N, C-alpha and C positions, 0 to 999 in steps of 0.2 A: 813590699817584701814579696819574695817568691814563696809559693805554696806548693808542696809536693803532693801529687795525686796518687802516685803509685811508685813502684820500683821494678827494675828488671835485672835479672841475674845474667851476666854476660861473661864471656871468656876474653881475657886480654889484660892489659895493665895500664896504669896511668904513667904517662911520660911527664916528668917534672923538670923544668928548665929554670935556672936562676942566672941572672947576670947583673952587671952594673947598670944597664939601661932599662931593662924590664925586670924588676925585682923578682917576680914570680909568674910562671906560666905553667899551668897544669892542663894537659891535653889527653883525652882518651885515645888510645891507639886503635880502638875499634870504632872510630867515629864514622858515621854514615856519610853518604854522598849528599850533595846539595848545599844550598846556601843556608847557613844557620840564622836564627834570630838571636839578637843580643839584648840582654838586660844589663843596664849599667847603673852604677851608683857611685856616690862620693859627692864632693862639692863641685866637681867638673872644672876646677881651676888648679887646685893643689892636690886633689885626690881623685883617683879614677880606678874603678874595678869593673871588669867586663866579664859577663857570663855568657857562654855560647850554648844555645839549646837547639836541638834538632827541630826543624820547622814543622814537620808533620806530627811528631809524637810528643815533643817537649823534653825528650831525653837529654840529660846533661852531657855536654861535649867538651867544655873547657871553662877555665877561669883564668883571667889574667889581671894581675895588679900592675898597672902601668905607672901609677903614682900613688904613693902612700902619704897620707896627711901628716903635716908637721906635728911631732910629738905623739903620733899614734903608732909608731913602731917602737916596741920595747922588748927587752929580753926578759924572759920569765923562766922559772924553775920547772914548772910542770904544765902539761896540757890539761884540758878539762877532764875530769874523771869520766871513765867509761860508763855509759848507761846501757840498758838493754839494746842489743844490736841484732840486725838482720842483714844478710848479704844482699848487695845490689847497688845499682846506680839509680839515682833519683830520676823520676819523670815528673816534670813540673807542669802545673796548670798553665795553659797558654791564653786563657780567656782575656786577660788584660793586656796581653802583648800583641797588639794589632799590627804594629809596624815592624820593619826589620830591626830597628833599634828603639828600645823603650828605656827612657831615662827616668830615674827615680832618685831624687836627692836624699842622701842619708849618710850617717857616719859609719865608718868601719875601722877596726883596729887590726894591726898585724903584730902578733906575739911570736917571738923567736925563742926557741928552747934549745936544749942540748942536741937534739936530733930531729926536731920537728918545727913546723911553723903552723900557727893557728890563726886563721882568717876569721875574725869575729865580726859578724854582720849585725849583731844586736847586742852591743856592749851592755853588760849588767843583767842580761837575761840568761837563766840557766836552761840547758837543754834537757829533754825528757827521754829521748831515745835516739838511736843512730842507725844510719845505713853504712855498711862497710864494703868497700871495693878496693882490692889490692892494698895499698898503703894509705888510702883515703878514708876518713871518717866524716860523714855528712851529719852535722848536728841538727836535730829537729826539736822544735818546741811544740806548744799547744796548737792543735789543729794543723799539724804538719807544716808549720812555717819553718823555712830554712834559716837557721840562726848562725851557721858557720861551717867551716871546713878545717879539719886538721890533716896535714900532710906529714906522715911519719917516715922515718928511715932516711932522712937527709944526711948527706956527708958533711964533713967540716967545711970543705970547699964550697958546696952549695949554700950552706948557712952563711959563710963569710961573704959570698957574692950577693946573696939576698940582703944581708944587713947593710953592706956598702951601698947597694942600689937604693935602699930606702933612705939612707942618710944623704945620698947625692940628691935625691928628689927633694928632701927637706931643705937642703942648703940652697938649691936652685929656687925654691919657692920663697925663701926669705928675702 
């Protein structure tokens, strides 16, 4: 799991892309230059999530769901309840990320709501506090472990593309 060491307040917005082939891609419009480091999770056959981090600082740059695990995408009525928030983008600890790509097997769920998607990196664990940036809510647990991401303000078209994309991946994996 990734651990957040601090946060940074920045000006900009999160660009959210959804489509049939890559269900979810969130990119910071103020991304720095240089080659990012990537932390990846999933089972690496039927599920894959990739997080881009700035090499020098560990600042969050992007998250991409390229494959959603079968049965792990579901429609829900509500996002996780808001907890105490502070503004900012997470800066992650890079100590365990020695290579350009660090793979860590683990489950994740993708919950689709009326105008949001919730990327649940620690199913069953409740978050204690949040970082908020634009329409992103970074959910944090004990010792600042990153538990998930809620992307709010999605359009019906984006939600439809995201849902269809997750179902395509599930069908292809069958």
